[in-house]
C-alpha positions as CSV (number, residue, x, y, z in Angstrom):
1,X,0.4,-0.3,-0.1
2,X,1.3,3.5,-1.2
3,X,1.9,5.6,1.3
4,X,0.4,8.9,2.2
5,X,1.8,12.6,0.9
6,X,1.2,14.9,3.9
7,X,-0.6,17.5,2.7
8,X,-2.6,15.9,0.7
9,X,-6.0,13.4,0.4
10,X,-5.5,10.3,0.8
11,X,-5.0,8.2,-2.4
12,X,-4.4,11.2,-4.6
13,X,-0.4,12.2,-6.0
14,X,1.1,15.6,-6.5
15,X,2.3,16.5,-9.5
16,X,5.4,15.8,-10.6
17,X,6.1,19.9,-11.2
18,X,4.5,20.6,-7.7
19,X,6.5,22.9,-5.6
20,X,7.5,20.7,-2.6
21,X,6.3,22.5,0.1
22,X,7.2,22.2,4.2
23,X,4.7,21.7,7.2
24,X,5.4,22.3,10.8
25,X,3.2,20.9,12.9
26,X,2.3,23.9,15.6
27,X,0.6,23.4,19.1
28,X,-2.2,25.4,19.7
29,X,-1.7,28.5,21.8
30,X,1.6,28.6,21.1
31,X,3.8,32.0,20.4
32,X,4.3,30.8,17.1
33,X,-0.1,29.8,15.9
34,X,-0.7,33.6,18.0
35,X,1.7,35.5,16.1
36,X,0.6,33.5,12.8
37,X,-3.3,34.3,13.8
38,X,-2.1,37.6,14.3
39,X,-0.7,38.1,11.2
40,X,-3.6,36.0,9.3
41,X,-6.1,39.0,10.7
42,X,-4.0,41.6,9.4
43,X,-3.7,40.3,6.0
44,X,-8.0,39.6,6.3
45,X,-8.5,43.0,8.0
46,X,-6.1,44.6,5.6
47,X,-8.1,42.5,2.0
48,X,-11.1,43.6,4.1
49,X,-10.2,47.4,3.8
50,X,-9.6,47.3,0.2
51,X,-12.3,45.3,-0.6
52,X,-14.8,47.6,1.0
53,X,-13.0,50.6,-0.4
54,X,-13.1,49.7,-3.9
55,X,-16.5,48.7,-3.6
56,X,-17.8,52.2,-2.1
57,X,-15.4,53.6,-5.0
58,X,-17.0,51.2,-8.0
59,X,-21.1,51.7,-6.4
60,X,-23.6,52.8,-9.5
61,X,-24.9,55.6,-9.1
62,X,-28.4,56.8,-7.8
63,X,-31.1,55.3,-10.8
64,X,-34.4,58.3,-11.7
65,X,-37.4,56.5,-12.3
66,X,-38.1,54.6,-15.5
67,X,-38.4,56.7,-18.1
68,X,-42.4,56.3,-18.9
69,X,-44.0,55.9,-22.1
70,X,-46.1,58.8,-22.3
71,X,-45.8,61.9,-20.5
72,X,-43.2,64.5,-21.2
73,X,-40.0,63.1,-19.8
74,X,-37.7,61.8,-22.3
75,X,-34.8,60.7,-21.3
76,X,-31.2,60.8,-23.7
77,X,-27.9,59.4,-22.9
78,X,-26.2,61.4,-25.7
79,X,-26.7,63.7,-28.9
80,X,-23.1,63.9,-30.7
81,X,-23.3,65.0,-34.2
82,X,-26.7,62.5,-35.4
83,X,-27.4,61.3,-38.7
84,X,-29.5,63.5,-40.9
85,X,-32.1,60.2,-40.8
86,X,-31.3,60.4,-36.6
87,X,-31.8,63.6,-36.4
88,X,-35.1,63.5,-37.8
89,X,-36.5,60.9,-35.8
90,X,-35.5,62.4,-33.1
91,X,-36.9,65.9,-33.7
92,X,-40.3,63.4,-34.6
93,X,-40.4,62.5,-30.8
94,X,-39.3,65.8,-29.2
95,X,-42.6,67.0,-30.6
96,X,-44.6,64.3,-29.2
97,X,-43.1,64.7,-26.5
98,X,-44.5,68.9,-26.3
99,X,-47.8,67.6,-27.8
100,X,-48.0,65.2,-24.7
101,X,-46.7,68.7,-21.7
102,X,-49.3,70.7,-24.0
103,X,-46.0,72.6,-25.1
104,X,-43.3,71.8,-22.8
105,X,-40.9,69.2,-22.7
106,X,-38.1,67.6,-19.7
107,X,-35.3,66.2,-21.3
108,X,-32.2,64.4,-19.2
109,X,-29.5,64.5,-21.1
110,X,-26.4,61.9,-19.7
111,X,-29.4,59.8,-18.3
112,X,-30.3,55.4,-20.3
113,X,-34.0,54.7,-20.2
114,X,-33.4,52.6,-17.0
115,X,-32.9,56.0,-15.7
116,X,-29.3,55.0,-14.9
117,X,-27.0,58.2,-14.2
118,X,-24.2,57.5,-16.8
119,X,-23.4,61.4,-16.8
120,X,-21.5,62.9,-19.7
121,X,-18.2,64.4,-21.0
122,X,-17.8,68.5,-20.9
123,X,-17.1,67.8,-25.0
124,X,-19.9,65.0,-24.8
125,X,-22.4,67.9,-22.7
126,X,-21.4,70.5,-25.1
127,X,-22.6,68.6,-28.6
128,X,-25.5,67.0,-26.9
129,X,-26.8,70.6,-26.3
130,X,-26.1,72.3,-29.5
131,X,-27.6,69.2,-31.1
132,X,-31.4,69.6,-28.8
133,X,-31.0,73.0,-29.5
134,X,-31.1,72.6,-33.2
135,X,-34.0,69.9,-32.7
136,X,-35.9,72.6,-30.7
137,X,-35.9,75.5,-33.7
138,X,-37.2,72.4,-36.1
139,X,-40.1,71.9,-34.2
140,X,-40.6,75.9,-33.1
141,X,-39.3,76.0,-29.4
142,X,-36.4,77.0,-27.1
143,X,-34.4,75.4,-24.8
144,X,-33.5,76.8,-21.6
145,X,-31.0,75.3,-19.3
146,X,-32.1,74.6,-15.4
147,X,-29.2,72.2,-13.4
148,X,-26.6,70.7,-14.2
149,X,-24.8,67.6,-11.7
150,X,-21.8,66.0,-11.5
151,X,-22.5,62.0,-11.4
152,X,-19.4,61.0,-8.7
153,X,-18.7,56.7,-9.5
154,X,-15.8,57.4,-7.0
155,X,-13.5,57.3,-9.1
156,X,-10.9,59.2,-10.9
157,X,-9.8,57.5,-14.2
158,X,-13.5,58.2,-15.7
159,X,-13.1,61.9,-15.0
160,X,-16.0,64.6,-13.8
161,X,-19.1,63.9,-16.3
162,X,-22.6,64.9,-15.9
163,X,-26.1,65.1,-16.4
164,X,-28.8,67.7,-17.3
165,X,-31.9,69.0,-17.2
166,X,-33.2,71.1,-19.6
167,X,-36.2,72.2,-20.0
168,X,-37.6,72.3,-23.9
169,X,-40.9,75.1,-24.4
170,X,-42.3,76.1,-27.7
171,X,-43.5,79.0,-29.4
172,X,-46.9,80.1,-28.9
173,X,-48.5,80.8,-32.0
174,X,-52.1,81.6,-31.8
175,X,-52.4,82.8,-28.7
176,X,-53.1,79.0,-26.8
177,X,-49.8,79.2,-25.2
178,X,-50.2,77.1,-21.5
179,X,-52.1,77.9,-18.3
180,X,-51.7,77.2,-15.3
181,X,-55.0,79.0,-12.7
182,X,-53.8,79.3,-8.9
183,X,-55.3,80.3,-6.3
184,X,-54.0,82.6,-3.1
185,X,-55.0,81.7,0.3
186,X,-54.1,82.5,4.0
187,X,-54.9,84.4,6.2
188,X,-55.8,88.1,6.5
189,X,-53.3,91.0,6.3
190,X,-50.0,88.3,5.8
191,X,-49.3,90.1,1.8
192,X,-51.5,88.1,-0.6
193,X,-52.2,91.1,-2.5
194,X,-49.0,92.7,-1.4
195,X,-46.6,89.6,-3.1
196,X,-49.2,88.9,-5.9
197,X,-48.7,92.8,-6.8
198,X,-44.7,92.6,-6.4
199,X,-44.5,89.7,-9.1
200,X,-47.1,91.0,-11.8
201,X,-46.2,94.1,-11.5
202,X,-42.5,93.8,-11.6
203,X,-41.6,96.5,-8.8
204,X,-40.6,95.6,-4.7
205,X,-43.1,96.6,-2.4
206,X,-42.4,100.0,-0.2
207,X,-43.4,98.1,3.2
208,X,-46.8,100.0,3.3
209,X,-49.0,97.8,0.7
210,X,-48.2,100.1,-2.3
211,X,-48.0,97.3,-4.6
212,X,-51.2,95.6,-4.1
213,X,-52.8,98.7,-4.9
214,X,-53.6,97.8,-8.8
215,X,-55.3,94.7,-7.5
216,X,-58.2,95.8,-5.9
217,X,-61.3,96.3,-7.3
218,X,-63.5,99.3,-4.7
219,X,-62.5,101.9,-2.6
220,X,-63.3,100.1,0.3
221,X,-60.0,97.8,-0.6
222,X,-58.3,100.5,-0.9
223,X,-59.1,102.2,2.7
224,X,-58.8,98.7,4.4
225,X,-56.2,97.2,2.9
226,X,-58.4,93.9,2.4
227,X,-59.7,92.2,-0.4
228,X,-63.4,91.5,-0.5
229,X,-63.9,90.1,-4.2
230,X,-62.4,88.1,-6.0
231,X,-59.7,89.2,-8.9
232,X,-57.1,87.5,-11.5
233,X,-53.8,88.3,-12.4
234,X,-51.5,87.4,-14.5
235,X,-47.9,86.4,-15.0
236,X,-45.6,85.6,-17.5
237,X,-42.9,83.3,-19.0
238,X,-41.7,83.3,-22.4
239,X,-39.9,80.3,-24.6
240,X,-37.3,80.5,-23.1
241,X,-38.0,80.5,-19.3
242,X,-38.0,84.9,-18.9
243,X,-40.1,86.5,-16.8
244,X,-43.2,88.5,-18.7
245,X,-45.2,91.2,-17.0
246,X,-46.5,94.9,-16.6
247,X,-42.2,96.4,-15.9
248,X,-42.2,95.8,-19.6
249,X,-45.6,95.3,-21.2
250,X,-48.2,97.8,-20.9
251,X,-51.3,96.1,-21.7
252,X,-52.7,92.1,-20.9
253,X,-51.9,91.6,-24.4
254,X,-48.5,92.5,-25.1
255,X,-48.0,89.9,-22.0
256,X,-50.2,87.5,-23.8
257,X,-48.6,87.5,-27.0
258,X,-44.5,87.6,-25.6
259,X,-45.4,84.4,-23.1
260,X,-45.3,80.0,-23.5
261,X,-47.1,80.0,-19.9
262,X,-49.5,81.8,-18.3
263,X,-49.8,81.8,-14.5
264,X,-53.5,83.4,-13.3
265,X,-53.8,83.8,-10.1
266,X,-57.2,83.9,-8.0
267,X,-56.2,86.8,-4.8
268,X,-58.7,85.6,-2.6
269,X,-60.9,86.9,0.3
270,X,-58.6,86.6,3.7
271,X,-61.0,87.6,6.3
272,X,-63.4,84.8,7.6
273,X,-67.2,87.1,7.1
274,X,-65.5,86.2,2.7
275,X,-65.4,83.1,3.2
276,X,-68.1,82.5,0.9
277,X,-66.4,84.1,-1.5
278,X,-62.8,81.9,-0.9
279,X,-65.3,78.7,-1.4
280,X,-67.0,80.2,-4.6
281,X,-63.3,80.3,-6.6
282,X,-62.5,77.3,-5.0
283,X,-64.7,75.0,-5.6
284,X,-66.3,77.3,-8.8
285,X,-63.1,78.2,-11.2
286,X,-60.9,75.3,-11.2
287,X,-57.5,76.2,-9.8
288,X,-55.0,73.4,-10.6
289,X,-52.0,74.7,-7.7
290,X,-52.9,76.4,-4.8
291,X,-50.7,78.9,-2.9
292,X,-51.4,79.0,1.1
293,X,-49.2,82.8,1.9
294,X,-48.1,82.6,6.0
295,X,-47.2,85.6,7.3
296,X,-43.4,84.8,9.3
297,X,-44.3,87.4,12.0
298,X,-47.6,86.0,13.2
299,X,-47.3,82.4,11.7
300,X,-50.6,80.5,11.6
301,X,-53.5,82.6,13.0
302,X,-56.9,82.9,11.5
303,X,-58.5,81.2,8.9
304,X,-55.0,79.6,7.6
305,X,-56.0,76.1,8.9
306,X,-59.8,76.5,7.0
307,X,-58.3,77.0,3.9
308,X,-55.4,74.4,3.6
309,X,-59.0,72.3,4.5
310,X,-60.4,74.0,2.6
311,X,-58.0,72.9,-0.2
312,X,-57.4,69.6,0.7
313,X,-60.7,69.0,0.7
314,X,-61.1,69.5,-3.1
315,X,-58.0,67.8,-3.7
316,X,-56.2,71.1,-4.6
317,X,-51.4,70.3,-5.0
318,X,-51.3,73.0,-2.5
319,X,-47.6,74.9,-1.7
320,X,-47.0,77.0,1.2
321,X,-45.3,81.2,0.7
322,X,-43.9,82.6,4.3
323,X,-44.1,85.9,3.4
324,X,-42.6,88.5,5.7
325,X,-39.3,87.5,6.1
326,X,-37.3,91.1,6.2
327,X,-39.7,91.5,9.3
328,X,-38.3,88.9,10.8
329,X,-34.8,90.1,9.8
330,X,-33.1,91.1,13.5
331,X,-34.5,88.3,15.9
332,X,-34.9,84.7,12.7
333,X,-36.6,83.3,15.9
334,X,-39.9,83.7,14.6
335,X,-39.6,83.1,11.6
336,X,-37.8,79.9,13.0
337,X,-40.8,79.3,15.3
338,X,-43.2,79.6,12.2
339,X,-41.3,77.1,9.9
340,X,-42.2,74.2,12.4
341,X,-45.9,75.3,13.2
342,X,-45.8,74.1,9.8
343,X,-44.5,71.2,9.9
344,X,-46.2,70.3,12.5
345,X,-49.4,71.2,10.7
346,X,-48.2,69.5,7.7
347,X,-47.0,66.1,9.2
348,X,-50.2,66.1,11.3
349,X,-52.3,62.5,10.6
350,X,-55.1,64.6,9.4
351,X,-53.0,66.0,6.3
352,X,-50.0,63.9,6.3
353,X,-47.9,65.6,3.7
354,X,-43.6,65.9,3.8
355,X,-42.3,69.4,3.9
356,X,-39.7,70.1,1.3
357,X,-37.8,73.8,2.1
358,X,-36.8,75.4,-0.8
359,X,-32.8,77.1,-0.4
360,X,-31.2,77.5,-3.9
361,X,-32.2,77.1,-7.3
362,X,-31.7,73.1,-7.4
363,X,-34.9,72.6,-4.8
364,X,-37.1,74.4,-6.7
365,X,-36.7,72.4,-9.6
366,X,-36.9,69.2,-7.6
367,X,-40.1,71.0,-6.0
368,X,-42.2,71.6,-9.6
369,X,-41.2,68.3,-10.3
370,X,-42.2,66.2,-7.4
371,X,-45.1,68.5,-6.7
372,X,-47.3,66.7,-9.6
373,X,-45.5,63.6,-9.0
374,X,-46.5,63.0,-5.2
375,X,-49.0,64.9,-4.2
376,X,-47.8,63.9,-0.3
377,X,-44.8,66.9,-1.0
378,X,-45.9,70.4,0.1
379,X,-42.5,72.5,-0.8
380,X,-42.1,75.9,1.7
381,X,-40.2,79.1,0.3
382,X,-39.6,81.9,2.3
383,X,-39.9,85.3,0.5
384,X,-39.9,89.1,1.1
385,X,-41.9,91.6,-0.8
386,X,-40.3,94.5,0.1
387,X,-36.2,92.7,0.2
388,X,-37.1,90.6,-2.7
389,X,-35.0,87.9,-0.6
390,X,-36.3,84.0,-2.6
391,X,-38.3,85.8,-4.7
392,X,-36.0,84.5,-7.6
393,X,-36.6,81.3,-6.3
394,X,-40.4,81.4,-6.0
395,X,-40.5,82.5,-9.7
396,X,-38.3,79.0,-11.7
397,X,-40.7,77.0,-9.6
398,X,-43.7,78.7,-11.0
399,X,-42.0,78.4,-14.4
400,X,-41.0,74.4,-14.3
401,X,-44.5,73.7,-12.7
402,X,-45.9,71.1,-15.1
403,X,-49.8,70.9,-15.3
404,X,-51.5,68.7,-13.6
405,X,-53.2,67.0,-17.1
406,X,-51.8,65.7,-20.2
407,X,-53.1,66.2,-23.6
408,X,-54.7,62.6,-24.0
409,X,-57.2,64.0,-21.3
410,X,-57.2,67.1,-22.7
411,X,-58.3,66.0,-26.3
412,X,-60.5,63.3,-24.4
413,X,-62.6,66.9,-23.1
414,X,-62.8,69.0,-26.3
415,X,-64.8,66.0,-28.1
416,X,-66.9,66.6,-25.8
417,X,-70.4,68.7,-26.0
418,X,-70.0,71.9,-25.2
419,X,-70.6,73.0,-20.9
420,X,-69.4,76.9,-19.9
421,X,-69.6,77.6,-16.1
422,X,-70.9,81.1,-15.8
423,X,-69.3,82.7,-13.0
424,X,-69.7,86.7,-13.5
425,X,-71.9,88.4,-15.2
426,X,-71.3,92.0,-16.5
427,X,-72.7,95.0,-18.9
428,X,-70.1,96.7,-21.8
429,X,-71.1,99.4,-23.2
430,X,-71.3,99.7,-27.0
431,X,-70.5,95.4,-26.3
432,X,-73.2,94.3,-24.1
433,X,-73.6,91.4,-22.0
434,X,-70.7,89.4,-21.4
435,X,-70.2,85.9,-18.9
436,X,-66.5,84.9,-17.2
437,X,-66.1,81.8,-16.5
438,X,-64.9,77.8,-17.0
439,X,-65.0,75.9,-20.5
440,X,-65.5,72.7,-18.9
441,X,-66.4,70.3,-22.1
442,X,-66.7,70.8,-25.4
443,X,-64.9,73.7,-28.3
444,X,-66.5,77.2,-28.3
445,X,-65.8,79.5,-31.6
446,X,-67.2,82.2,-32.5
447,X,-70.1,83.1,-33.8
448,X,-71.4,79.0,-32.0
449,X,-75.0,78.7,-30.9
450,X,-76.0,78.1,-26.8
451,X,-78.3,77.5,-24.8
452,X,-77.8,79.6,-21.3
453,X,-79.3,77.8,-18.3
454,X,-81.1,77.8,-15.9
455,X,-83.5,80.6,-15.0
456,X,-85.5,80.7,-11.7
457,X,-88.6,79.3,-14.2
458,X,-86.9,76.3,-15.4
459,X,-85.4,77.2,-18.9
460,X,-82.8,77.8,-21.2
461,X,-82.3,80.8,-23.1
462,X,-81.3,80.8,-26.4
463,X,-77.5,82.5,-27.1
464,X,-75.1,83.4,-30.0
465,X,-71.3,83.8,-28.9
466,X,-70.6,87.4,-30.4
467,X,-67.2,87.6,-29.1
468,X,-64.2,85.7,-27.2
469,X,-61.6,87.3,-24.7
470,X,-59.1,84.9,-23.0
471,X,-56.4,87.5,-20.5
472,X,-58.4,90.4,-22.0
473,X,-57.1,89.6,-25.5
474,X,-59.3,88.5,-28.3
475,X,-59.1,84.4,-29.6
476,X,-61.3,82.9,-31.7
477,X,-61.4,79.5,-30.3
478,X,-62.1,79.0,-26.7
479,X,-60.7,74.9,-25.5
480,X,-61.5,72.7,-22.9
481,X,-60.0,73.9,-19.6
482,X,-59.1,77.3,-20.5
483,X,-61.2,80.4,-18.9
484,X,-62.7,83.4,-20.5
485,X,-65.3,86.1,-21.6
486,X,-68.2,85.7,-23.9
487,X,-70.0,88.4,-25.4
488,X,-73.9,87.3,-25.9
489,X,-74.8,90.3,-27.3
490,X,-78.7,91.8,-26.2
491,X,-79.6,88.7,-24.2
492,X,-80.4,90.6,-21.2
493,X,-78.5,91.0,-18.1
494,X,-81.3,90.5,-15.2
495,X,-81.9,86.9,-16.7
496,X,-79.1,85.4,-15.7
497,X,-77.1,84.7,-12.9
498,X,-73.8,83.5,-11.5
499,X,-74.2,79.2,-12.0
500,X,-75.4,79.0,-14.9
501,X,-74.2,77.2,-17.5
502,X,-74.1,77.5,-21.6
503,X,-74.4,73.9,-22.9
504,X,-75.0,73.4,-26.9
505,X,-78.8,72.2,-27.7
506,X,-77.8,68.6,-29.3
507,X,-76.8,67.7,-25.0
508,X,-80.8,68.3,-24.2
509,X,-79.7,69.6,-20.1
510,X,-81.9,68.6,-17.5
511,X,-82.3,70.4,-14.7
512,X,-83.1,68.7,-10.6
513,X,-84.5,70.1,-7.2
514,X,-83.2,67.2,-5.6
515,X,-80.2,65.3,-5.5
516,X,-78.2,62.7,-3.7
517,X,-74.8,62.8,-2.5
518,X,-72.4,60.8,-0.5
519,X,-70.6,63.2,2.0
520,X,-68.2,63.4,5.0
521,X,-68.7,65.0,7.5
522,X,-66.1,66.9,8.7
523,X,-67.0,68.9,11.6
524,X,-71.0,68.9,13.9
525,X,-71.5,70.4,16.9
526,X,-73.9,67.1,17.9
527,X,-75.6,65.2,14.8
528,X,-76.5,65.6,11.3
529,X,-80.7,65.0,10.9
530,X,-83.3,65.4,8.5
531,X,-85.3,68.7,8.1
532,X,-81.4,70.6,9.0
533,X,-80.6,73.1,6.1
534,X,-76.9,74.1,4.8
535,X,-75.5,76.3,2.3
536,X,-74.4,74.0,-0.9
537,X,-71.0,74.3,-3.1
538,X,-71.2,72.9,-6.1
539,X,-69.3,74.0,-8.4
540,X,-70.5,77.2,-9.3
541,X,-73.6,76.5,-8.0
542,X,-74.2,77.8,-4.6
543,X,-77.5,78.0,-2.8
544,X,-78.7,76.8,0.2
545,X,-80.4,72.9,0.2
546,X,-82.4,71.6,3.0
547,X,-81.3,67.6,3.8
548,X,-84.9,65.5,3.3
549,X,-83.0,62.1,4.5
550,X,-80.8,60.4,5.5
551,X,-79.8,56.3,4.0
552,X,-80.1,54.0,5.9
553,X,-79.1,56.3,9.1
554,X,-81.4,58.6,12.0
555,X,-78.1,61.1,11.7
556,X,-74.8,61.8,11.3
557,X,-72.5,63.0,13.4
558,X,-68.4,63.9,13.1
559,X,-66.5,62.4,11.2
560,X,-69.2,59.6,9.5
561,X,-70.1,58.7,5.7
562,X,-73.3,58.6,4.6
563,X,-75.5,58.6,1.4
564,X,-77.8,62.7,2.4
565,X,-81.3,64.2,-0.4
566,X,-80.5,67.5,-0.5
567,X,-83.6,69.6,-1.7
568,X,-82.2,73.3,-2.9
569,X,-85.0,76.3,-2.0
570,X,-84.4,78.7,-4.3
571,X,-84.7,77.5,-7.8
572,X,-83.9,73.4,-9.6
573,X,-79.8,73.8,-10.9
574,X,-77.8,71.8,-13.0
575,X,-75.9,69.6,-11.4
576,X,-73.0,66.2,-13.2
577,X,-73.5,63.1,-11.6
578,X,-69.9,62.9,-9.8
579,X,-68.8,66.9,-9.1
580,X,-67.4,67.6,-5.5
581,X,-69.8,68.8,-3.4
582,X,-68.7,71.0,-0.2
583,X,-71.5,71.9,2.2
584,X,-71.0,74.6,5.4
585,X,-73.7,75.8,8.0
586,X,-71.9,78.0,10.8
587,X,-68.9,75.6,12.0
588,X,-71.0,72.4,10.4
589,X,-68.5,71.5,7.2
590,X,-69.5,68.3,5.0
591,X,-67.8,67.4,1.8
592,X,-68.9,64.2,-1.0
593,X,-70.0,64.2,-4.2
594,X,-73.2,64.2,-6.4
595,X,-74.1,60.9,-6.3
596,X,-77.3,61.0,-8.5
597,X,-80.7,63.4,-10.1
598,X,-83.8,62.9,-8.9
599,X,-85.7,63.9,-11.7
600,X,-89.2,64.5,-11.4
601,X,-92.4,65.7,-14.2
602,X,-91.3,68.6,-13.3
603,X,-87.6,69.8,-14.6
604,X,-88.2,69.4,-17.9
605,X,-86.8,72.4,-19.4
606,X,-88.5,74.8,-22.0
607,X,-85.4,74.1,-24.7
608,X,-87.3,76.5,-27.5
609,X,-87.8,79.9,-24.5
610,X,-86.3,82.7,-25.8
611,X,-85.7,86.3,-23.8
């Protein structure tokens, strides 16, 4: 039997070229053993440190969410010297993204389609931006470089690599600019009107409210400095992202002609006495966003919580502006206390929001992108209308802010029959009766014949649209989602009221006295029973209604939900099933949606009635 060779398994033979090895038996616990163990641990420790360090250097860069097929966000790794065929394909792709974003597209350069941040060298980035600029010129758009960020691989061999975020905006044609509506909320005397005056007029305030004088519509507003009605102000951005306001343009028509994107601010009342006007502005004018203004020196007081609750109940995205930070220059404690109050309020279980304090331009761009994609993110700005502190960050945010609806949703609304909500009524010399409001669905053009109603008798009047003005400039066509004023000529103003609609005769509209709604009772002192009277807000409809019955229950208490049957007291109204509903009476508040219209034979309007 062959003898076993030390160091090898039994039965196996060493290779003839194998080096000779000497094996020394070391007793456990001896000094040599301890030294060997120490050396092994030291080597393992060094190897472990080397491996860990290498792993840190080789960590991949962070990912963005994968590129979506729909939407206006496009990822491009590089755009260096494309062929003519490739360039035409890229231009067509850019045109599609602009259409999806209703005139705006966001390009991430140096990013793969799966969202991996690869980055480009400086020469590659310069060439890619040059190609993107040529693409934009071909489709009639301009580009704005929002920000560049370095991608750190942790290795010096790769050099400095960057990714770029570029906003592509189409040059407006036929005044079909992108229009976003922002409702301005907040307690009285926090500087809402002053802030809007500074943004739209382009001049800082003198500390005594000079900037707000152009916004007031009534003498008592100028005397008291408190808004009691709904006023509208516009702020434009051109295709290059530059601000267009009254500092360089004399009229609103000039602002519209020079702007690719328009922000329409609705200045709402902050005093509790005018709460019904504020609710009407939120429900009727369908704002895309809400800007809650809080005074840095006063904090969360008065109607601030109520306005925040109203916007959340109507599911309007909210961002916060802390004004008057110049008052807190000597002691920043008041500002920090206000920010802590805001953080606690937004993080409460009822809100469950994530506050995001905007401190620089990168924060403003990130806040605008995350704001529309995540309903929980709430950007917070700290500004001053006197010193101009951080006003540029607010303008960057408004410039980048994308629309909530995409082109597909708007196309679906435009294909429906015409429905226009009447929110305001005017008498203009040499023009006649003019109604203002929002086109909910369809397309409305000059010369179109519509039905206006319902009247107090339950009928609809025939009217013809003679002219259309949008943001105080004449247009020929109005599309779904746009706000405008329509001239109706000789239709008597006495027959019209707020809350009416103008619809296509093909719709054959019906109205109702009674309707059912699925509601949640937010607050009530005792119990909500049949016979209780509340003021109901449904879109542009605002009327007192009586609770006729509760289905399956005898009463509702705070926090409970149920199906309630309401009956209007004064006259029948035109409602849509599924429309958001808000009702109040004193401290009683509730929200819900219209579930069913209870029609009777008396609800059928007289379609042939004419003034």
